[in-house]
Biopython code that builds the backbone (N, CA, C, O; Angstrom):
import numpy as np
from Bio.PDB.StructureBuilder import StructureBuilder

atoms = [
    (1, "MET", "N", (-26.439, -22.273, 9.588)),
    (1, "MET", "CA", (-26.582, -20.842, 9.100)),
    (1, "MET", "C", (-26.190, -19.788, 10.166)),
    (1, "MET", "O", (-25.937, -18.624, 9.853)),
    (2, "LYS", "N", (-26.151, -20.270, 11.502)),
    (2, "LYS", "CA", (-25.413, -19.251, 12.576)),
    (2, "LYS", "C", (-24.202, -19.052, 12.536)),
    (2, "LYS", "O", (-23.620, -17.986, 12.735)),
    (3, "LEU", "N", (-23.605, -20.428, 12.184)),
    (3, "LEU", "CA", (-22.016, -20.677, 11.992)),
    (3, "LEU", "C", (-21.653, -19.544, 11.159)),
    (3, "LEU", "O", (-21.109, -18.507, 11.539)),
    (4, "PHE", "N", (-22.072, -19.903, 9.787)),
    (4, "PHE", "CA", (-21.767, -19.154, 8.701)),
    (4, "PHE", "C", (-21.760, -17.745, 8.890)),
    (4, "PHE", "O", (-20.823, -17.119, 8.395)),
    (5, "LEU", "N", (-22.807, -17.023, 9.639)),
    (5, "LEU", "CA", (-23.082, -15.762, 9.983)),
    (5, "LEU", "C", (-22.182, -15.123, 10.756)),
    (5, "LEU", "O", (-21.632, -14.053, 10.492)),
    (6, "ILE", "N", (-22.010, -15.936, 11.920)),
    (6, "ILE", "CA", (-20.768, -15.460, 12.824)),
    (6, "ILE", "C", (-19.523, -15.689, 12.178)),
    (6, "ILE", "O", (-18.687, -14.858, 12.534)),
    (7, "THR", "N", (-19.121, -16.477, 11.398)),
    (7, "THR", "CA", (-17.730, -16.440, 10.547)),
    (7, "THR", "C", (-17.583, -15.192, 9.677)),
    (7, "THR", "O", (-16.554, -14.519, 9.626)),
    (8, "LEU", "N", (-18.722, -14.940, 8.987)),
    (8, "LEU", "CA", (-18.956, -13.788, 8.007)),
    (8, "LEU", "C", (-18.433, -12.388, 8.783)),
    (8, "LEU", "O", (-17.624, -11.579, 8.331)),
    (9, "ILE", "N", (-19.110, -12.335, 10.049)),
    (9, "ILE", "CA", (-19.100, -10.939, 10.778)),
    (9, "ILE", "C", (-17.551, -11.008, 11.392)),
    (9, "ILE", "O", (-16.857, -9.992, 11.367)),
    (10, "LEU", "N", (-17.061, -12.221, 11.928)),
    (10, "LEU", "CA", (-15.786, -11.939, 12.339)),
    (10, "LEU", "C", (-14.782, -11.765, 11.275)),
    (10, "LEU", "O", (-13.766, -11.167, 11.632)),
    (11, "LEU", "N", (-14.843, -12.200, 9.896)),
    (11, "LEU", "CA", (-14.051, -12.027, 8.834)),
    (11, "LEU", "C", (-14.172, -10.454, 8.516)),
    (11, "LEU", "O", (-13.187, -9.717, 8.470)),
    (12, "THR", "N", (-15.425, -10.048, 8.312)),
    (12, "THR", "CA", (-15.601, -8.583, 8.068)),
    (12, "THR", "C", (-14.981, -7.702, 9.153)),
    (12, "THR", "O", (-14.421, -6.667, 8.793)),
    (13, "ALA", "N", (-15.034, -8.039, 10.515)),
    (13, "ALA", "CA", (-14.237, -7.314, 11.596)),
    (13, "ALA", "C", (-12.931, -7.077, 11.379)),
    (13, "ALA", "O", (-12.279, -6.037, 11.467)),
    (14, "LEU", "N", (-12.514, -8.608, 10.970)),
    (14, "LEU", "CA", (-10.936, -8.719, 10.855)),
    (14, "LEU", "C", (-10.379, -7.716, 9.772)),
    (14, "LEU", "O", (-9.465, -6.925, 10.008)),
    (15, "PHE", "N", (-10.995, -7.825, 8.622)),
    (15, "PHE", "CA", (-10.438, -6.932, 7.456)),
    (15, "PHE", "C", (-10.664, -5.604, 7.833)),
    (15, "PHE", "O", (-9.790, -4.834, 7.433)),
    (16, "THR", "N", (-11.535, -5.120, 8.454)),
    (16, "THR", "CA", (-11.702, -3.784, 8.924)),
    (16, "THR", "C", (-10.718, -3.259, 9.729)),
    (16, "THR", "O", (-10.314, -2.101, 9.624)),
    (17, "VAL", "N", (-10.237, -4.215, 10.681)),
    (17, "VAL", "CA", (-9.236, -3.804, 11.746)),
    (17, "VAL", "C", (-7.863, -3.658, 10.780)),
    (17, "VAL", "O", (-7.185, -2.637, 10.897)),
    (18, "CYS", "N", (-7.538, -4.523, 9.988)),
    (18, "CYS", "CA", (-6.404, -4.872, 9.184)),
    (18, "CYS", "C", (-6.330, -3.316, 8.371)),
    (18, "CYS", "O", (-5.343, -2.583, 8.425)),
    (19, "GLU", "N", (-7.347, -3.066, 7.770)),
    (19, "GLU", "CA", (-7.541, -1.872, 6.809)),
    (19, "GLU", "C", (-7.286, -0.574, 7.475)),
    (19, "GLU", "O", (-6.734, 0.301, 6.807)),
    (20, "ALA", "N", (-7.632, -0.321, 8.769)),
    (20, "ALA", "CA", (-7.584, 0.675, 9.642)),
    (20, "ALA", "C", (-6.085, 0.809, 10.270)),
    (20, "ALA", "O", (-5.650, 1.850, 10.763)),
    (21, "ARG", "N", (-5.324, -0.494, 10.164)),
    (21, "ARG", "CA", (-4.072, -0.190, 10.757)),
    (21, "ARG", "C", (-3.032, 0.129, 9.648)),
    (21, "ARG", "O", (-1.904, 0.490, 9.982)),
    (22, "ARG", "N", (-3.385, 0.005, 8.297)),
    (22, "ARG", "CA", (-2.638, 0.508, 7.131)),
    (22, "ARG", "C", (-2.293, 2.091, 7.298)),
    (22, "ARG", "O", (-3.126, 2.964, 7.541)),
    (23, "ASP", "N", (-1.191, 2.240, 7.157)),
    (23, "ASP", "CA", (-0.791, 3.681, 6.969)),
    (23, "ASP", "C", (-1.490, 4.392, 5.787)),
    (23, "ASP", "O", (-1.253, 3.872, 4.697)),
    (24, "MET", "N", (-2.156, 5.277, 5.779)),
    (24, "MET", "CA", (-2.855, 6.154, 4.749)),
    (24, "MET", "C", (-1.965, 6.388, 3.364)),
    (24, "MET", "O", (-2.575, 6.537, 2.305)),
    (25, "ARG", "N", (-0.593, 6.417, 3.386)),
    (25, "ARG", "CA", (0.245, 6.738, 2.412)),
    (25, "ARG", "C", (0.073, 5.603, 1.512)),
    (25, "ARG", "O", (-0.006, 5.827, 0.305)),
    (26, "CYS", "N", (0.003, 4.363, 1.976)),
    (26, "CYS", "CA", (-0.093, 3.114, 1.149)),
    (26, "CYS", "C", (-1.299, 2.778, 0.340)),
    (26, "CYS", "O", (-1.449, 1.833, -0.435)),
    (27, "LEU", "N", (-2.124, 3.716, 0.659)),
    (27, "LEU", "CA", (-3.663, 3.832, -0.231)),
    (27, "LEU", "C", (-3.651, 4.699, -1.210)),
    (27, "LEU", "O", (-4.546, 4.729, -2.055)),
    (28, "LEU", "N", (-2.613, 5.520, -1.207)),
    (28, "LEU", "CA", (-2.219, 6.674, -2.363)),
    (28, "LEU", "C", (-2.072, 5.901, -3.685)),
    (28, "LEU", "O", (-1.491, 4.826, -3.535)),
    (29, "PRO", "N", (-2.455, 6.181, -4.939)),
    (29, "PRO", "CA", (-2.186, 5.729, -6.177)),
    (29, "PRO", "C", (-0.682, 6.164, -6.283)),
    (29, "PRO", "O", (-0.248, 7.172, -5.726)),
    (30, "VAL", "N", (0.030, 5.365, -7.004)),
    (30, "VAL", "CA", (1.407, 5.495, -7.590)),
    (30, "VAL", "C", (1.526, 6.749, -8.519)),
    (30, "VAL", "O", (0.814, 6.828, -9.520)),
    (31, "ASP", "N", (2.499, 7.816, -8.166)),
    (31, "ASP", "CA", (2.436, 8.849, -8.851)),
    (31, "ASP", "C", (3.978, 9.072, -8.808)),
    (31, "ASP", "O", (4.656, 9.161, -7.784)),
    (32, "SER", "N", (4.482, 9.157, -10.293)),
    (32, "SER", "CA", (5.880, 9.290, -10.619)),
    (32, "SER", "C", (6.562, 10.584, -10.584)),
    (32, "SER", "O", (7.772, 10.782, -10.687)),
    (33, "GLY", "N", (5.344, 11.693, -10.379)),
    (33, "GLY", "CA", (5.940, 13.085, -10.138)),
    (33, "GLY", "C", (6.114, 13.674, -11.535)),
    (33, "GLY", "O", (5.949, 13.036, -12.574)),
    (34, "MET", "N", (6.482, 15.028, -11.446)),
    (34, "MET", "CA", (6.537, 15.879, -12.416)),
    (34, "MET", "C", (7.748, 16.131, -13.331)),
    (34, "MET", "O", (7.651, 16.739, -14.398)),
    (35, "CYS", "N", (9.066, 15.550, -12.773)),
    (35, "CYS", "CA", (10.253, 15.918, -13.370)),
    (35, "CYS", "C", (10.664, 14.660, -13.991)),
    (35, "CYS", "O", (10.066, 13.586, -13.926)),
    (36, "MET", "N", (11.944, 14.966, -14.706)),
    (36, "MET", "CA", (12.273, 13.702, -15.810)),
    (36, "MET", "C", (13.295, 12.849, -14.992)),
    (36, "MET", "O", (13.751, 11.957, -15.707)),
    (37, "ALA", "N", (13.669, 12.837, -14.056)),
    (37, "ALA", "CA", (14.683, 12.042, -13.609)),
    (37, "ALA", "C", (14.193, 10.285, -13.570)),
    (37, "ALA", "O", (13.015, 9.962, -13.414)),
    (38, "SER", "N", (15.065, 9.502, -13.701)),
    (38, "SER", "CA", (14.725, 7.876, -13.611)),
    (38, "SER", "C", (15.331, 7.521, -12.358)),
    (38, "SER", "O", (16.525, 7.220, -12.348)),
    (39, "ILE", "N", (14.627, 7.520, -11.257)),
    (39, "ILE", "CA", (14.942, 7.015, -9.988)),
    (39, "ILE", "C", (14.202, 5.794, -9.515)),
    (39, "ILE", "O", (12.982, 5.782, -9.351)),
    (40, "ARG", "N", (14.861, 4.940, -9.339)),
    (40, "ARG", "CA", (14.095, 3.557, -8.948)),
    (40, "ARG", "C", (13.630, 3.726, -7.445)),
    (40, "ARG", "O", (14.414, 3.979, -6.530)),
    (41, "ARG", "N", (12.377, 3.571, -7.306)),
    (41, "ARG", "CA", (11.696, 3.525, -6.166)),
    (41, "ARG", "C", (10.761, 2.366, -5.807)),
    (41, "ARG", "O", (10.802, 1.399, -6.567)),
    (42, "TRP", "N", (9.953, 2.319, -4.799)),
    (42, "TRP", "CA", (9.252, 1.258, -4.333)),
    (42, "TRP", "C", (7.618, 1.940, -4.036)),
    (42, "TRP", "O", (7.475, 2.956, -3.355)),
    (43, "ALA", "N", (6.829, 1.435, -4.463)),
    (43, "ALA", "CA", (5.370, 1.816, -3.966)),
    (43, "ALA", "C", (4.379, 0.662, -3.799)),
    (43, "ALA", "O", (4.358, -0.352, -4.496)),
    (44, "TYR", "N", (3.526, 0.966, -2.736)),
    (44, "TYR", "CA", (2.800, -0.030, -2.445)),
    (44, "TYR", "C", (1.221, -0.236, -3.338)),
    (44, "TYR", "O", (0.399, 0.666, -3.500)),
    (45, "TYR", "N", (1.086, -1.717, -3.853)),
    (45, "TYR", "CA", (-0.142, -1.596, -4.580)),
    (45, "TYR", "C", (-1.112, -2.505, -3.731)),
    (45, "TYR", "O", (-0.844, -3.681, -3.484)),
    (46, "PRO", "N", (-2.222, -1.893, -3.317)),
    (46, "PRO", "CA", (-3.101, -2.249, -2.116)),
    (46, "PRO", "C", (-3.745, -3.462, -2.851)),
    (46, "PRO", "O", (-3.785, -4.492, -2.178)),
    (47, "LYS", "N", (-4.274, -3.527, -4.152)),
    (47, "LYS", "CA", (-4.761, -4.450, -5.038)),
    (47, "LYS", "C", (-4.526, -5.717, -4.724)),
    (47, "LYS", "O", (-5.344, -6.614, -4.521)),
    (48, "TRP", "N", (-2.946, -5.757, -4.682)),
    (48, "TRP", "CA", (-2.117, -6.978, -4.720)),
    (48, "TRP", "C", (-1.540, -7.172, -3.318)),
    (48, "TRP", "O", (-0.868, -8.198, -3.213)),
    (49, "ASN", "N", (-1.650, -6.409, -2.193)),
    (49, "ASN", "CA", (-0.981, -6.137, -1.013)),
    (49, "ASN", "C", (0.364, -6.411, -1.287)),
    (49, "ASN", "O", (0.845, -7.410, -0.751)),
    (50, "MET", "N", (1.189, -5.604, -2.140)),
    (50, "MET", "CA", (2.426, -6.102, -2.398)),
    (50, "MET", "C", (3.158, -4.714, -2.775)),
    (50, "MET", "O", (2.520, -3.802, -3.301)),
    (51, "CYS", "N", (4.426, -4.610, -2.501)),
    (51, "CYS", "CA", (5.437, -3.632, -3.075)),
    (51, "CYS", "C", (5.844, -4.000, -4.332)),
    (51, "CYS", "O", (5.971, -5.171, -4.690)),
    (52, "SER", "N", (6.075, -2.931, -5.086)),
    (52, "SER", "CA", (6.752, -3.198, -6.547)),
    (52, "SER", "C", (7.529, -1.823, -6.963)),
    (52, "SER", "O", (7.141, -0.731, -6.547)),
    (53, "VAL", "N", (8.463, -1.945, -7.672)),
    (53, "VAL", "CA", (9.353, -0.950, -8.406)),
    (53, "VAL", "C", (8.522, -0.016, -9.270)),
    (53, "VAL", "O", (7.672, -0.461, -10.041)),
    (54, "PHE", "N", (8.775, 1.291, -9.135)),
    (54, "PHE", "CA", (8.337, 2.174, -10.293)),
    (54, "PHE", "C", (9.523, 3.306, -10.350)),
    (54, "PHE", "O", (10.458, 3.397, -9.555)),
    (55, "ILE", "N", (9.295, 4.030, -11.326)),
    (55, "ILE", "CA", (10.374, 4.928, -11.657)),
    (55, "ILE", "C", (9.866, 6.247, -11.104)),
    (55, "ILE", "O", (8.693, 6.525, -11.353)),
    (56, "TYR", "N", (10.503, 6.995, -10.472)),
    (56, "TYR", "CA", (10.286, 8.315, -9.872)),
    (56, "TYR", "C", (10.885, 9.495, -10.689)),
    (56, "TYR", "O", (12.058, 9.500, -11.062)),
    (57, "GLY", "N", (10.224, 10.240, -10.876)),
    (57, "GLY", "CA", (10.774, 11.346, -11.869)),
    (57, "GLY", "C", (11.715, 12.332, -10.913)),
    (57, "GLY", "O", (12.622, 12.978, -11.438)),
    (58, "GLY", "N", (11.444, 12.421, -9.417)),
    (58, "GLY", "CA", (12.425, 13.056, -8.684)),
    (58, "GLY", "C", (11.861, 14.408, -7.850)),
    (58, "GLY", "O", (12.369, 14.958, -6.873)),
    (59, "CYS", "N", (10.729, 14.718, -8.525)),
    (59, "CYS", "CA", (10.140, 15.774, -7.671)),
    (59, "CYS", "C", (8.594, 15.613, -7.751)),
    (59, "CYS", "O", (8.213, 14.945, -8.712)),
    (60, "GLY", "N", (7.659, 16.087, -6.943)),
    (60, "GLY", "CA", (6.328, 15.939, -6.938)),
    (60, "GLY", "C", (5.924, 14.488, -6.437)),
    (60, "GLY", "O", (6.559, 13.947, -5.532)),
    (61, "GLY", "N", (4.909, 13.915, -7.021)),
    (61, "GLY", "CA", (4.317, 12.612, -6.459)),
    (61, "GLY", "C", (3.671, 12.552, -5.275)),
    (61, "GLY", "O", (3.021, 13.550, -4.963)),
    (62, "ASN", "N", (3.689, 11.588, -4.506)),
    (62, "ASN", "CA", (3.058, 11.478, -3.332)),
    (62, "ASN", "C", (3.646, 10.885, -2.182)),
    (62, "ASN", "O", (4.845, 10.818, -2.453)),
    (63, "GLU", "N", (3.472, 10.454, -1.137)),
    (63, "GLU", "CA", (4.061, 9.622, -0.084)),
    (63, "GLU", "C", (4.044, 8.141, -0.226)),
    (63, "GLU", "O", (4.625, 7.444, 0.606)),
    (64, "ASN", "N", (3.420, 7.631, -1.221)),
    (64, "ASN", "CA", (3.542, 6.215, -1.689)),
    (64, "ASN", "C", (4.647, 5.961, -2.570)),
    (64, "ASN", "O", (4.495, 5.557, -3.723)),
    (65, "ASN", "N", (6.060, 6.260, -1.887)),
    (65, "ASN", "CA", (7.066, 6.251, -2.425)),
    (65, "ASN", "C", (8.280, 6.151, -1.576)),
    (65, "ASN", "O", (8.741, 7.121, -0.974)),
    (66, "PHE", "N", (8.889, 4.715, -1.535)),
    (66, "PHE", "CA", (9.897, 4.400, -0.769)),
    (66, "PHE", "C", (10.987, 3.830, -1.223)),
    (66, "PHE", "O", (10.995, 3.078, -2.198)),
    (67, "GLU", "N", (12.253, 4.227, -0.375)),
    (67, "GLU", "CA", (13.632, 4.170, -1.036)),
    (67, "GLU", "C", (13.741, 2.607, -1.020)),
    (67, "GLU", "O", (14.329, 2.181, -2.013)),
    (68, "THR", "N", (13.402, 1.835, -0.309)),
    (68, "THR", "CA", (13.494, 0.156, -0.422)),
    (68, "THR", "C", (12.332, -0.479, -0.145)),
    (68, "THR", "O", (11.402, 0.027, 0.482)),
    (69, "GLU", "N", (12.363, -1.797, -0.685)),
    (69, "GLU", "CA", (11.220, -2.670, -0.708)),
    (69, "GLU", "C", (11.209, -3.103, 0.632)),
    (69, "GLU", "O", (10.160, -3.693, 0.890)),
    (70, "GLN", "N", (12.051, -3.021, 1.651)),
    (70, "GLN", "CA", (11.755, -3.428, 3.019)),
    (70, "GLN", "C", (10.973, -2.393, 3.860)),
    (70, "GLN", "O", (10.120, -2.580, 4.728)),
    (71, "GLU", "N", (11.519, -1.206, 3.346)),
    (71, "GLU", "CA", (10.702, 0.030, 4.018)),
    (71, "GLU", "C", (9.084, -0.051, 3.766)),
    (71, "GLU", "O", (8.200, 0.066, 4.615)),
    (72, "CYS", "N", (8.947, -0.283, 2.374)),
    (72, "CYS", "CA", (7.529, -0.226, 2.016)),
    (72, "CYS", "C", (6.730, -1.739, 2.346)),
    (72, "CYS", "O", (5.513, -1.872, 2.214)),
    (73, "ARG", "N", (7.372, -2.504, 2.659)),
    (73, "ARG", "CA", (6.787, -3.733, 3.123)),
    (73, "ARG", "C", (6.567, -3.569, 4.542)),
    (73, "ARG", "O", (5.514, -4.032, 4.982)),
    (74, "ARG", "N", (7.401, -2.970, 5.381)),
    (74, "ARG", "CA", (7.461, -2.932, 6.621)),
    (74, "ARG", "C", (6.274, -1.863, 7.190)),
    (74, "ARG", "O", (5.695, -2.009, 8.267)),
    (75, "ILE", "N", (6.073, -0.924, 6.376)),
    (75, "ILE", "CA", (4.972, 0.287, 6.562)),
    (75, "ILE", "C", (3.692, -0.256, 5.969)),
    (75, "ILE", "O", (2.730, -0.064, 6.712)),
    (76, "CYS", "N", (3.393, -0.919, 4.772)),
    (76, "CYS", "CA", (2.179, -1.036, 4.250)),
    (76, "CYS", "C", (1.679, -2.654, 4.077)),
    (76, "CYS", "O", (0.491, -2.972, 4.011)),
    (77, "VAL", "N", (2.729, -3.543, 4.021)),
    (77, "VAL", "CA", (2.103, -4.936, 3.633)),
    (77, "VAL", "C", (1.587, -5.288, 4.973)),
    (77, "VAL", "O", (2.227, -5.214, 6.022)),
    (78, "ILE", "N", (0.302, -5.698, 4.822)),
    (78, "ILE", "CA", (-0.392, -6.529, 6.061)),
    (78, "ILE", "C", (-0.079, -7.980, 6.118)),
    (78, "ILE", "O", (-0.556, -8.680, 7.012)),
]
sb = StructureBuilder()
sb.init_structure("model")
sb.init_model(0)
sb.init_chain("A")
sb.init_seg("    ")
for serial, (resi, resn, name, xyz) in enumerate(atoms, 1):
    if name == "N":
        sb.init_residue(resn, " ", resi, " ")
    sb.init_atom(name, np.array(xyz, "f"), 0.0, 1.0, " ", f" {name:<3s}", serial, name[0])
structure = sb.get_structure()
């Protein structure tokens, strides 16, 4: 029982540290913006811990918007 509790506490601490290290823009929802362009961009999806393509309208939106998959992964993927 003690081993289980210690393991649970350590896993919780590890998860908390990993989440704290993640750039806050990675936690923003994907937002294609207000304009009507069709620009291929990459966004981070925290639920799946992965980057995926989305279509950016060209203006507005938020900072969860990366030009390349590599940039998205470097900044957001744990």
